[in-house]
N, C-alpha and C positions, 0 to 999 in steps of 0.2 A: 329331231334339234329343233325343229320349228316351235314344236311345243315347249321344249324347255325356255327356248328364249323368250317365249310369252309370258312363261309363269314367272320368270326373272325379272322383267318388265313389272309385272304387277306385282311382285313384291317389293320392289323398287319404288314404284308410285305408292303402294302401302306407306312404306317406310317413311317416304317425304311427308305423306300426309299427317301420320302421327307425328312427325316431329312439330307440326304448328307452326304458325306464323308470327313474328314478335307484334308485341304491341302498336308499334309504330304502322307496323303493317295493317294491323288491323285498325288502326283509326285513319290510315290513307283511302281505306275500302268505304268507311263511311261518308268521307268528303268527297269521294269520288259519285257513290253509287246514290247518294243521300242528297247531302246538302254541306256545301264548306263551310257554312257558315255554323253549322254543329261544332265545329272545331274549337270554337271561340268559347263554347257552352258547356265543355267537359267538366263533370265533378268527380268522377272516380272511372277506374280501369281496372276490373279484375279479370282473371284466370286463374283456375285452379288445376291442381294437380299435373304439372307440366314437366316435359322432361327431355330437352329443359323447358319447351314452350308447350303451353297449354294448347289443346285440341279446338277451345272454342274463347274468345274474349268476350266479356259482357260490358258495354260503355255505358255508362249512365251521364246522362245530358240534362240540364237544365230546362225546364221546357214550361213556360208559362200558362200555356194552353191543356197541358196534361193537368187532370185530376189531384195528383198527388204532388205536382210541381215537377216532376220527372219521367222522360223517357228512356227508359233500358232498350238498347238496339247487342243483338249476339250475333256476333263475326266467325265465321268456322270457314277453312280453304279457303278465303278471299272472296267470300259471299255473306250476305246478309241473311242470316236464316230464321230471324224471331225479332218483333219489336213488342213491346208492352207499355204500357203506362201504370205502374202499381200506384196503389192508395198510399203507401209508405214509400218514398226514393230514398236513393242517399241524399245527406245532408250534409252539406259541406260549398264551399265557394269555388267558382269555375278555376280549373286548373290555368294558368297561363303558360302556355304552350311555347310561347316565346323565351321560357326558362328551361325547356325541355332541351336536356344534354346527355342523357341517358335513357338507352331504349332496352326493354324488358333482356334482351340477352346481354346487355353487359351490367344490368343488375344483378343476372344471376352468375356471373365470373364473379364478381365481388362476394357473392353470398356463400358461393362453393367454394373460394377459397378460404375464406374465414371459417368454414366449415371442418376444410382439411385441414388446418393449423388447430384446429380446437379438438380432432379428432371426433368430429361428429358424422355417423355415418346416416347417409339420407338416400332416398330413392327417387322423390319429387320434390315441385316447388310450386308453391301455389303465389299470385302476385296482388297486388294491390296498389295504384297510383291513385295519389290525391294529393291535396294540397294540406301542409298542415297547418297549426295555428297561427305563425306567424305567413302565411302564403306561400311559402316552398313547396313546391311539388316533390313529395318524398316517397319512393318506392320501399314497399312494406315486402318483405318476399320472407313467408313462412315456409322451411323445409321438413319433409314429411317422410315417415319411415317407412318400411313396405305394410304396416298397420294401419298407415295413413293417419300416424299420430303426430304432432309436430313437436318436433326436436331441437328447433333454435328458430329465432325470429331476427330479421336483422332490418332495421332501417337505412337507407341510404337516399342522401337529399339529390334528387336530377338534375339539380342545378351545377353543382361542381363536383359531384360525387363522393361527398364525404360520407361517413359513416356518425352517424347520430346517436344510434341507439342499437342494443343488442340483447337478445333475450335468452337464456338457457342456451347460449354456445360456451362457454370458458366452463363447466362443469367437469370437464376430463372427457367421458365416452359415454357412448350410448351404446356399447357392443353387445350381442344378445346377453351375456353372462351378466351383466348389469341390470339388464331390461326383465331376463329372467326372474331377478328378485334374487340373484346369489351376493355373496358380500362385497361389496364396493371396496375396490382397492383405494390408498393415497390416491386423492385429486379427485377421486368421484363423488362429486359434492351436489346439492340439489341444484335444480336448474336457478340460474342467478341473471338476473337482467342490471344492466348499465348503460348510462348515457351521459351525454356531454357534460352535464349539471352535478354527476357526480365525481368528475375528477375534474372541475373548473376549479374547486375550492381549495384543492390538495395537490399541490405541483411538487410535494418532496413527502415521503414518509412521515407519520407522527408517529411521535413516541408511543409504542405500546398497539399500535393499528394490529388487526388481524391479519397475520400474513397469507389467509387465502384471499380476503380481501385486496389487500396490497397487490397480490399478482394477478386478480382478476383487472386491475387497474391500468397493470402494465400492458397485459396482453389486448386491452381495449385499446390504449394507445399504441400497440403495433400493427392491429387491426386499422386503424384509423390510416395510419401511413402506409399500410399496403394498398388500402384501397385508395389511396390517393397516387398511386404510382400506375394502377391498375386504370384507373379512369382517364390516363391520358391517352390509353392505348384504346381503349373500349368508346372514347368519348364520340358521339352522333348529336347533331344539333336536329332537333326535330323540324324546324322551319327549313332546311337546308333539305332533310328528306321528303317532307309532302310536297315542298314547289316544284318539284323535280315531275310530279306526276297530278298533279291536282291543280288545276288551273284557276284563280279567283275570279267567279263569277259573284257577283251581287245579285240578291234575292230580288231586289227590284227590278233587276234587268230583264230576270226569268219573265217575268207578268207581261 
């Protein structure tokens, strides 16, 4: 019986490890194990093939002392497992962490809900968090199928939780019979992308507008409304989260 108990505990521990930690938790590891100041210089946070969370997060930090101007830090299971300074790092403005109100778990909830409503089947999710051209931190969640092919991508503003762009999610279905090349049914269209600019100028249907395009616009508006409602349930301030564990210690005081 003890052997059975040990096996069950091992399996449970393995399952927890496979689930991975959220992006907030990985960033907190950087703040506690390296330097709290690094959290002010983050330019990108990325994780691949999460289910729902990835096994490892790669955090890119602006570092003027690095050859390529960026330091990459890999976090796995609550520990820093690697650091490097690539010659060509991620380009972008530092993320304003004070604007972060959506963890990777919340971004996944929004993306998964959109996929379900769009009849898109996926098995894993890859994440990228970075500032967009307006300086707004944005989650880019790419959903992959069992062949690791991207079946849809959704862009979510991490400050207010609004969906700003959807790619390949409103084509109908990516079920096996379609993926294998059989004749698609009505509504199984080629991957389509749509963002705020596509619907900003058209508040009502134009005469002669393509019915498929009109339907996609309606689905995008519905997605935005659903995301806003979900955001109220999953909202999480990064500043509040990290201050619970990471004391503010200036670099000067450590010297």
